[in-house]
DRENDO-1510 file (C-alpha; in Angstrom, 1 decimal, always signed):
<recs>
REC; n; res; u; v; w
REC; 1; UNK; +116.2; +98.8; +94.0 .
REC; 2; UNK; +116.9; +99.9; +90.4 .
REC; 3; UNK; +116.2; +97.3; +88.3 .
REC; 4; UNK; +100.7; +99.1; +79.1 .
REC; 5; UNK; +97.4; +99.4; +79.2 .
REC; 6; UNK; +95.2; +96.8; +80.8 .
REC; 7; UNK; +94.1; +94.2; +78.3 .
REC; 8; UNK; +90.4; +93.5; +78.0 .
REC; 9; UNK; +89.1; +90.1; +79.0 .
REC; 10; UNK; +85.9; +88.2; +79.8 .
REC; 11; UNK; +87.0; +86.8; +83.1 .
REC; 12; UNK; +87.0; +88.2; +86.6 .
REC; 13; UNK; +90.5; +89.1; +87.7 .
REC; 14; UNK; +92.2; +87.0; +90.3 .
REC; 15; UNK; +92.1; +88.8; +93.7 .
REC; 16; UNK; +95.3; +88.3; +95.7 .
REC; 17; UNK; +93.5; +90.0; +98.5 .
REC; 18; UNK; +91.4; +86.8; +98.6 .
REC; 19; UNK; +94.5; +84.7; +98.4 .
REC; 20; UNK; +96.0; +86.5; +101.4 .
REC; 21; UNK; +92.9; +86.1; +103.5 .
REC; 22; UNK; +92.1; +82.4; +102.8 .
REC; 23; UNK; +92.2; +80.0; +105.8 .
REC; 24; UNK; +93.7; +77.1; +103.8 .
REC; 25; UNK; +97.4; +76.3; +103.8 .
REC; 26; UNK; +98.7; +77.2; +100.3 .
REC; 27; UNK; +101.6; +74.8; +100.4 .
REC; 28; UNK; +99.2; +71.9; +100.4 .
REC; 29; UNK; +98.1; +72.6; +96.8 .
REC; 30; UNK; +98.5; +69.3; +95.0 .
REC; 31; UNK; +100.4; +69.2; +91.8 .
REC; 32; UNK; +97.3; +68.0; +90.0 .
REC; 33; UNK; +95.7; +71.4; +90.8 .
REC; 34; UNK; +98.4; +73.2; +89.0 .
REC; 35; UNK; +98.2; +70.9; +86.0 .
REC; 36; UNK; +94.4; +71.3; +86.0 .
REC; 37; UNK; +94.1; +75.0; +86.4 .
REC; 38; UNK; +97.3; +76.5; +84.9 .
REC; 39; UNK; +100.5; +75.6; +83.2 .
REC; 40; UNK; +102.3; +78.7; +81.9 .
REC; 41; UNK; +103.3; +77.3; +78.6 .
REC; 42; UNK; +100.4; +76.4; +76.3 .
REC; 43; UNK; +97.6; +75.2; +78.5 .
REC; 44; UNK; +94.2; +76.7; +79.3 .
REC; 45; UNK; +94.1; +79.1; +82.2 .
REC; 46; UNK; +91.0; +80.2; +84.0 .
REC; 47; UNK; +90.5; +82.8; +86.7 .
REC; 48; UNK; +87.8; +80.9; +88.4 .
REC; 49; UNK; +90.1; +77.9; +89.0 .
REC; 50; UNK; +93.1; +80.1; +90.0 .
REC; 51; UNK; +91.0; +82.0; +92.5 .
REC; 52; UNK; +90.7; +78.8; +94.6 .
REC; 53; UNK; +94.4; +78.7; +95.3 .
REC; 54; UNK; +94.9; +78.8; +99.1 .
REC; 55; UNK; +96.3; +81.9; +100.6 .
REC; 56; UNK; +99.6; +83.0; +102.1 .
REC; 57; UNK; +97.8; +84.6; +104.9 .
REC; 58; UNK; +97.2; +81.2; +106.5 .
REC; 59; UNK; +100.2; +79.3; +105.4 .
REC; 60; UNK; +101.5; +78.6; +108.9 .
REC; 61; UNK; +98.2; +77.2; +110.1 .
REC; 62; UNK; +98.9; +73.6; +111.1 .
REC; 63; UNK; +101.9; +72.6; +108.9 .
REC; 64; UNK; +105.3; +72.1; +110.5 .
REC; 65; UNK; +108.3; +73.2; +108.5 .
REC; 66; UNK; +110.6; +70.4; +107.4 .
REC; 67; UNK; +113.7; +72.3; +108.5 .
REC; 68; UNK; +112.3; +72.7; +112.1 .
REC; 69; UNK; +113.2; +70.1; +114.7 .
REC; 70; UNK; +110.5; +67.6; +115.5 .
REC; 71; UNK; +110.8; +68.2; +119.2 .
REC; 72; UNK; +110.2; +71.9; +119.3 .
REC; 73; UNK; +109.5; +71.9; +123.0 .
REC; 74; UNK; +113.3; +71.8; +123.5 .
REC; 75; UNK; +113.6; +75.2; +121.7 .
REC; 76; UNK; +113.7; +78.3; +123.9 .
REC; 77; UNK; +112.2; +80.8; +121.5 .
REC; 78; UNK; +112.8; +83.7; +123.9 .
REC; 79; UNK; +116.4; +83.5; +122.8 .
REC; 80; UNK; +115.4; +84.7; +119.3 .
REC; 81; UNK; +113.7; +87.8; +117.9 .
REC; 82; UNK; +112.4; +89.4; +114.7 .
REC; 83; UNK; +113.5; +93.0; +114.7 .
REC; 84; UNK; +111.9; +96.0; +113.1 .
REC; 85; UNK; +113.5; +99.5; +112.8 .
REC; 86; UNK; +111.4; +102.6; +112.5 .
REC; 87; UNK; +112.7; +105.9; +111.1 .
REC; 88; UNK; +109.5; +107.9; +110.4 .
REC; 89; UNK; +105.7; +107.8; +110.5 .
REC; 90; UNK; +105.3; +105.9; +107.2 .
REC; 91; UNK; +107.7; +103.1; +108.2 .
REC; 92; UNK; +106.1; +102.9; +111.7 .
REC; 93; UNK; +102.9; +101.9; +110.0 .
REC; 94; UNK; +104.8; +99.4; +107.7 .
REC; 95; UNK; +106.4; +97.8; +110.8 .
REC; 96; UNK; +103.2; +97.4; +112.6 .
REC; 97; UNK; +101.7; +95.8; +109.5 .
REC; 98; UNK; +104.7; +93.4; +109.4 .
REC; 99; UNK; +104.3; +92.5; +113.1 .
REC; 100; UNK; +100.6; +91.7; +112.4 .
REC; 101; UNK; +101.8; +89.3; +109.7 .
REC; 102; UNK; +104.3; +87.7; +112.1 .
REC; 103; UNK; +101.5; +87.1; +114.6 .
REC; 104; UNK; +99.2; +85.7; +111.8 .
REC; 105; UNK; +101.8; +83.1; +110.8 .
REC; 106; UNK; +102.3; +82.1; +114.5 .
REC; 107; UNK; +105.9; +83.1; +114.8 .
REC; 108; UNK; +107.2; +82.0; +118.2 .
REC; 109; UNK; +110.3; +84.2; +118.5 .
REC; 110; UNK; +110.1; +87.5; +120.2 .
REC; 111; UNK; +109.2; +90.7; +118.2 .
REC; 112; UNK; +111.3; +93.8; +118.8 .
REC; 113; UNK; +110.5; +97.2; +117.4 .
REC; 114; UNK; +113.3; +99.8; +117.5 .
REC; 115; UNK; +111.7; +103.3; +117.2 .
REC; 116; UNK; +112.7; +106.9; +117.5 .
REC; 117; UNK; +112.5; +107.8; +121.2 .
REC; 118; UNK; +110.5; +111.0; +120.5 .
REC; 119; UNK; +107.5; +109.0; +119.2 .
REC; 120; UNK; +106.4; +107.8; +122.7 .
REC; 121; UNK; +106.5; +109.5; +126.1 .
REC; 122; UNK; +108.6; +107.3; +128.2 .
REC; 123; UNK; +107.0; +108.7; +131.3 .
REC; 124; UNK; +103.4; +107.8; +130.2 .
REC; 125; UNK; +101.6; +105.6; +132.7 .
REC; 126; UNK; +100.2; +102.2; +131.7 .
REC; 127; UNK; +96.6; +102.5; +130.5 .
REC; 128; UNK; +96.9; +106.2; +129.7 .
REC; 129; UNK; +95.6; +107.3; +126.3 .
REC; 130; UNK; +98.1; +107.8; +123.5 .
REC; 131; UNK; +98.9; +111.4; +122.8 .
REC; 132; UNK; +99.7; +111.0; +119.1 .
REC; 133; UNK; +99.1; +108.7; +116.1 .
REC; 134; UNK; +102.7; +107.5; +116.5 .
REC; 135; UNK; +102.1; +106.6; +120.2 .
REC; 136; UNK; +98.8; +104.9; +119.3 .
REC; 137; UNK; +100.6; +102.6; +116.7 .
REC; 138; UNK; +103.5; +101.8; +119.1 .
REC; 139; UNK; +101.0; +100.9; +121.8 .
REC; 140; UNK; +99.1; +98.8; +119.3 .
REC; 141; UNK; +102.3; +97.0; +118.3 .
REC; 142; UNK; +103.1; +96.3; +122.0 .
REC; 143; UNK; +99.6; +95.3; +123.2 .
REC; 144; UNK; +98.1; +93.6; +120.1 .
REC; 145; UNK; +101.1; +92.1; +118.4 .
REC; 146; UNK; +103.4; +91.4; +121.3 .
REC; 147; UNK; +106.3; +93.8; +120.3 .
REC; 148; UNK; +109.0; +94.7; +122.8 .
REC; 149; UNK; +109.5; +98.4; +122.3 .
REC; 150; UNK; +113.1; +99.7; +122.2 .
REC; 151; UNK; +113.6; +103.5; +122.0 .
REC; 152; UNK; +116.6; +104.5; +119.8 .
REC; 153; UNK; +118.2; +107.4; +118.1 .
REC; 154; UNK; +117.9; +107.1; +114.3 .
REC; 155; UNK; +121.3; +106.3; +112.7 .
REC; 156; UNK; +121.3; +108.8; +109.8 .
REC; 157; UNK; +124.2; +109.7; +107.6 .
REC; 158; UNK; +124.6; +112.2; +104.8 .
REC; 159; UNK; +124.5; +110.5; +101.4 .
REC; 160; UNK; +123.5; +110.8; +97.8 .
REC; 161; UNK; +120.2; +109.0; +98.2 .
REC; 162; UNK; +117.8; +110.0; +101.0 .
REC; 163; UNK; +115.7; +106.9; +100.4 .
REC; 164; UNK; +118.3; +104.8; +102.2 .
REC; 165; UNK; +120.0; +107.5; +104.2 .
REC; 166; UNK; +118.5; +106.3; +107.5 .
REC; 167; UNK; +118.8; +102.6; +106.8 .
REC; 168; UNK; +121.9; +102.4; +109.1 .
REC; 169; UNK; +119.3; +102.2; +111.9 .
REC; 170; UNK; +118.8; +98.6; +110.8 .
REC; 171; UNK; +122.3; +97.8; +111.9 .
REC; 172; UNK; +121.3; +98.4; +115.6 .
REC; 173; UNK; +120.1; +94.8; +115.4 .
REC; 174; UNK; +123.8; +93.8; +116.1 .
REC; 175; UNK; +123.4; +95.5; +119.5 .
REC; 176; UNK; +120.4; +93.4; +120.7 .
REC; 177; UNK; +122.7; +91.3; +122.7 .
REC; 178; UNK; +119.8; +90.1; +125.0 .
REC; 179; UNK; +119.1; +87.6; +122.1 .
REC; 180; UNK; +121.1; +84.7; +120.7 .
REC; 181; UNK; +119.9; +85.5; +117.2 .
REC; 182; UNK; +117.7; +88.2; +115.6 .
REC; 183; UNK; +116.2; +88.3; +112.2 .
REC; 184; UNK; +116.0; +91.8; +110.7 .
REC; 185; UNK; +113.2; +92.3; +108.1 .
REC; 186; UNK; +112.7; +95.3; +106.0 .
REC; 187; UNK; +109.2; +96.6; +106.7 .
REC; 188; UNK; +108.3; +97.3; +103.0 .
REC; 189; UNK; +107.7; +93.6; +102.8 .
REC; 190; UNK; +105.1; +90.9; +103.6 .
REC; 191; UNK; +105.8; +87.8; +105.7 .
REC; 192; UNK; +103.9; +85.1; +103.8 .
REC; 193; UNK; +104.9; +82.1; +105.8 .
REC; 194; UNK; +106.5; +81.2; +109.2 .
REC; 195; UNK; +110.3; +81.6; +109.1 .
REC; 196; UNK; +111.2; +80.5; +112.6 .
REC; 197; UNK; +113.4; +77.7; +111.2 .
REC; 198; UNK; +116.0; +80.3; +110.3 .
REC; 199; UNK; +116.9; +80.8; +113.9 .
REC; 200; UNK; +118.0; +77.2; +114.2 .
REC; 201; UNK; +120.5; +77.3; +111.4 .
REC; 202; UNK; +124.2; +76.6; +112.1 .
REC; 203; UNK; +126.0; +79.3; +114.0 .
REC; 204; UNK; +127.4; +82.2; +112.0 .
REC; 205; UNK; +127.7; +85.9; +112.8 .
REC; 206; UNK; +125.5; +86.9; +109.8 .
REC; 207; UNK; +123.3; +85.1; +107.2 .
REC; 208; UNK; +121.9; +86.8; +104.1 .
REC; 209; UNK; +120.5; +85.9; +100.8 .
REC; 210; UNK; +122.1; +86.8; +97.5 .
REC; 211; UNK; +121.0; +89.9; +95.6 .
REC; 212; UNK; +120.1; +87.7; +92.7 .
REC; 213; UNK; +118.5; +90.5; +90.7 .
REC; 214; UNK; +121.9; +92.1; +90.3 .
REC; 215; UNK; +123.6; +89.0; +89.0 .
REC; 216; UNK; +125.8; +88.3; +87.1 .
REC; 217; UNK; +127.2; +91.8; +86.8 .
REC; 218; UNK; +127.2; +92.5; +90.5 .
REC; 219; UNK; +127.6; +89.6; +93.0 .
REC; 220; UNK; +126.6; +90.8; +96.5 .
REC; 221; UNK; +124.3; +89.8; +99.3 .
REC; 222; UNK; +120.9; +91.4; +100.0 .
REC; 223; UNK; +120.1; +93.2; +103.3 .
REC; 224; UNK; +116.3; +93.0; +103.1 .
REC; 225; UNK; +116.4; +90.0; +105.4 .
REC; 226; UNK; +119.5; +89.6; +107.7 .
REC; 227; UNK; +120.0; +86.9; +110.4 .
REC; 228; UNK; +122.4; +88.2; +113.0 .
REC; 229; UNK; +124.1; +86.9; +116.1 .
REC; 230; UNK; +124.3; +90.0; +118.2 .
REC; 231; UNK; +127.5; +90.7; +120.1 .
REC; 232; UNK; +129.5; +93.7; +121.4 .
REC; 233; UNK; +132.4; +92.7; +119.1 .
REC; 234; UNK; +130.3; +92.6; +115.9 .
REC; 235; UNK; +128.4; +95.7; +116.8 .
REC; 236; UNK; +131.7; +97.6; +117.2 .
REC; 237; UNK; +132.9; +96.4; +113.8 .
REC; 238; UNK; +129.7; +97.5; +112.2 .
REC; 239; UNK; +129.7; +100.9; +113.8 .
REC; 240; UNK; +133.3; +101.5; +112.9 .
REC; 241; UNK; +132.4; +100.7; +109.3 .
REC; 242; UNK; +129.4; +103.0; +109.4 .
REC; 243; UNK; +131.6; +105.9; +110.7 .
REC; 244; UNK; +133.9; +105.4; +107.8 .
REC; 245; UNK; +131.1; +105.0; +105.2 .
REC; 246; UNK; +131.3; +106.9; +101.9 .
REC; 247; UNK; +128.5; +109.0; +100.4 .
REC; 248; UNK; +127.2; +106.0; +98.5 .
REC; 249; UNK; +127.5; +103.5; +101.3 .
REC; 250; UNK; +124.3; +102.3; +103.1 .
REC; 251; UNK; +123.4; +99.2; +105.1 .
REC; 252; UNK; +123.7; +96.8; +102.2 .
REC; 253; UNK; +127.2; +98.1; +101.4 .
REC; 254; UNK; +128.3; +98.0; +105.0 .
REC; 255; UNK; +127.2; +94.4; +105.5 .
REC; 256; UNK; +128.8; +93.3; +102.2 .
REC; 257; UNK; +132.1; +95.0; +103.1 .
REC; 258; UNK; +132.2; +93.1; +106.4 .
REC; 259; UNK; +130.5; +89.8; +105.7 .
REC; 260; UNK; +130.3; +89.4; +101.9 .
REC; 261; UNK; +132.9; +86.6; +101.9 .
REC; 262; UNK; +132.0; +85.0; +105.2 .
REC; 263; UNK; +128.2; +85.2; +105.6 .
REC; 264; UNK; +126.1; +82.1; +105.6 .
REC; 265; UNK; +124.1; +82.4; +102.4 .
REC; 266; UNK; +120.4; +82.0; +102.7 .
REC; 267; UNK; +118.4; +80.6; +99.8 .
REC; 268; UNK; +116.5; +83.4; +98.1 .
REC; 269; UNK; +114.0; +80.8; +97.3 .
REC; 270; UNK; +111.9; +81.0; +99.4 .
REC; 271; UNK; +113.2; +83.8; +101.6 .
REC; 272; UNK; +113.6; +86.8; +99.3 .
REC; 273; UNK; +111.1; +87.2; +96.5 .
REC; 274; UNK; +111.0; +90.6; +95.0 .
REC; 275; UNK; +107.8; +91.9; +93.4 .
REC; 276; UNK; +109.8; +93.0; +90.3 .
REC; 277; UNK; +110.3; +89.3; +89.4 .
REC; 278; UNK; +106.7; +89.2; +88.2 .
REC; 279; UNK; +107.6; +92.0; +85.7 .
REC; 280; UNK; +110.6; +90.2; +84.3 .
REC; 281; UNK; +110.7; +88.5; +80.9 .
REC; 282; UNK; +112.3; +85.5; +79.2 .
REC; 283; UNK; +115.9; +84.8; +80.4 .
REC; 284; UNK; +115.6; +87.1; +83.4 .
REC; 285; UNK; +113.6; +84.5; +85.3 .
REC; 286; UNK; +116.7; +82.3; +85.6 .
REC; 287; UNK; +118.1; +84.8; +88.0 .
REC; 288; UNK; +115.4; +83.9; +90.5 .
REC; 289; UNK; +114.9; +80.3; +89.6 .
REC; 290; UNK; +118.6; +79.5; +89.6 .
REC; 291; UNK; +118.2; +77.2; +86.6 .
REC; 292; UNK; +117.8; +78.4; +83.0 .
REC; 293; UNK; +116.1; +75.1; +82.2 .
REC; 294; UNK; +113.3; +75.4; +84.8 .
REC; 295; UNK; +110.0; +76.6; +83.5 .
REC; 296; UNK; +108.7; +79.8; +84.9 .
REC; 297; UNK; +105.5; +79.2; +86.9 .
REC; 298; UNK; +104.4; +82.4; +88.7 .
REC; 299; UNK; +101.8; +80.5; +90.8 .
REC; 300; UNK; +104.4; +78.0; +92.1 .
REC; 301; UNK; +106.9; +80.8; +92.8 .
REC; 302; UNK; +104.2; +82.7; +94.7 .
REC; 303; UNK; +103.2; +79.7; +96.7 .
REC; 304; UNK; +106.7; +78.7; +97.8 .
REC; 305; UNK; +107.7; +82.2; +98.9 .
REC; 306; UNK; +108.0; +83.0; +102.6 .
REC; 307; UNK; +109.0; +86.7; +102.3 .
REC; 308; UNK; +107.9; +89.2; +99.6 .
REC; 309; UNK; +109.7; +92.5; +99.3 .
REC; 310; UNK; +108.3; +95.5; +97.4 .
REC; 311; UNK; +111.0; +96.4; +94.9 .
REC; 312; UNK; +109.8; +97.7; +91.6 .
REC; 313; UNK; +111.9; +100.7; +90.6 .
REC; 314; UNK; +110.7; +103.1; +89.2 .
REC; 315; UNK; +107.2; +102.1; +90.6 .
REC; 316; UNK; +106.7; +103.9; +94.0 .
REC; 317; UNK; +106.4; +101.9; +97.2 .
REC; 318; UNK; +102.8; +100.6; +97.8 .
REC; 319; UNK; +101.9; +103.2; +100.4 .
REC; 320; UNK; +102.6; +106.0; +97.8 .
REC; 321; UNK; +99.6; +105.6; +95.6 .
REC; 322; UNK; +100.2; +106.3; +91.9 .
REC; 323; UNK; +97.8; +104.0; +90.1 .
REC; 324; UNK; +98.2; +105.5; +86.7 .
REC; 325; UNK; +102.0; +105.0; +86.7 .
REC; 326; UNK; +101.7; +101.6; +88.3 .
REC; 327; UNK; +99.3; +100.6; +85.4 .
REC; 328; UNK; +102.0; +101.7; +82.9 .
REC; 329; UNK; +104.6; +99.5; +84.6 .
REC; 330; UNK; +102.4; +96.4; +85.4 .
REC; 331; UNK; +103.4; +93.0; +84.0 .
REC; 332; UNK; +102.4; +92.4; +80.5 .
REC; 333; UNK; +99.9; +89.7; +79.6 .
REC; 334; UNK; +100.9; +86.9; +77.3 .
REC; 335; UNK; +99.1; +85.3; +74.4 .
REC; 336; UNK; +99.7; +81.6; +73.8 .
REC; 337; UNK; +97.7; +79.7; +71.2 .
REC; 338; UNK; +95.2; +82.4; +71.0 .
REC; 339; UNK; +94.6; +82.6; +74.8 .
REC; 340; UNK; +95.6; +85.5; +76.9 .
REC; 341; UNK; +97.3; +84.8; +80.2 .
REC; 342; UNK; +97.6; +87.6; +82.8 .
REC; 343; UNK; +98.7; +85.6; +85.9 .
REC; 344; UNK; +101.8; +87.8; +86.6 .
REC; 345; UNK; +99.7; +91.0; +86.2 .
REC; 346; UNK; +97.0; +89.8; +88.5 .
REC; 347; UNK; +99.4; +88.6; +91.2 .
REC; 348; UNK; +101.5; +91.8; +91.0 .
REC; 349; UNK; +98.5; +94.1; +91.2 .
REC; 350; UNK; +97.1; +92.1; +94.0 .
REC; 351; UNK; +100.2; +92.5; +96.1 .
REC; 352; UNK; +99.8; +96.3; +95.9 .
REC; 353; UNK; +96.0; +96.2; +96.5 .
REC; 354; UNK; +96.3; +93.9; +99.5 .
REC; 355; UNK; +99.0; +96.1; +101.0 .
REC; 356; UNK; +96.9; +99.2; +100.8 .
REC; 357; UNK; +93.8; +97.4; +102.2 .
REC; 358; UNK; +95.8; +96.1; +105.2 .
REC; 359; UNK; +97.4; +99.5; +105.8 .
REC; 360; UNK; +93.9; +101.1; +106.1 .
REC; 361; UNK; +92.7; +98.3; +108.4 .
REC; 362; UNK; +95.8; +98.2; +110.7 .
REC; 363; UNK; +97.0; +101.8; +110.8 .
</recs>
């Protein structure tokens, strides 16, 4: 989405890769820890203390969500699914990475991966060796991360921006009528905490968060995370709108045309944190916080988030390495009362470093 040099310091930078691999539940950080280690405005901040913050990688370990019914044995999770759509090799890897995160946070709903049919030989016998890197990753998604593989034809349209030209494929989630509800997640993202509670929200054809980063000039909904009640009727409506789409219309525009005034609005806190928020300054934070009087606390924002989306235009996506350019666009450090604070910078760089490390490990 449209939207300096590293400062020297004596301390060891905070490693978000450590945060993402910790086995403690980050939501249990007591308020006293924040007071003791870091308050954005005016207090002493130390990397050593901040490095002990528990990690998002283990957030779902052992803590029930307050919005989830106490008697979860009554929920038939096979009625629900997280959906991924794959359009090419790069996004196949991203989707497998996201499935790994869903497994890590103990999501109970099914996992569905819609992929181009050419990527996997439908006649291959069980147990046979994969014939390509695409096939290997698809089999890994199925066998290691429990994905149900659904071959599709990529829904592409001619448009002015090739970056989103194939994003119509996401809208095939409306056709997954074997499920009561599906949650479509963009794969250039990280699942930080369990989000199963979203499937249990009041019935509505579509639920989406606001595109708060565009406010107040443009008031629309975001399609990075979309909760859908699949049906033949809604799928027909969506496809009709796709067929009539203009050159600048993509999945986000289609969904706003159809559901902008009727969708159930999901809170973007904690369900849609953009990486670019950590590069914002001053009054911009109120767009995310929702309150111009609330103090910006990057650690608290990070710890409450359940879904992190890489959106840092003009910074390339994290799998397109461009370290020099990223360093030019990284968040600025702040100096308060003679002390330099680089929390936003450390978190932001850590998101990118962690993504690349996991990509090498998983794909």
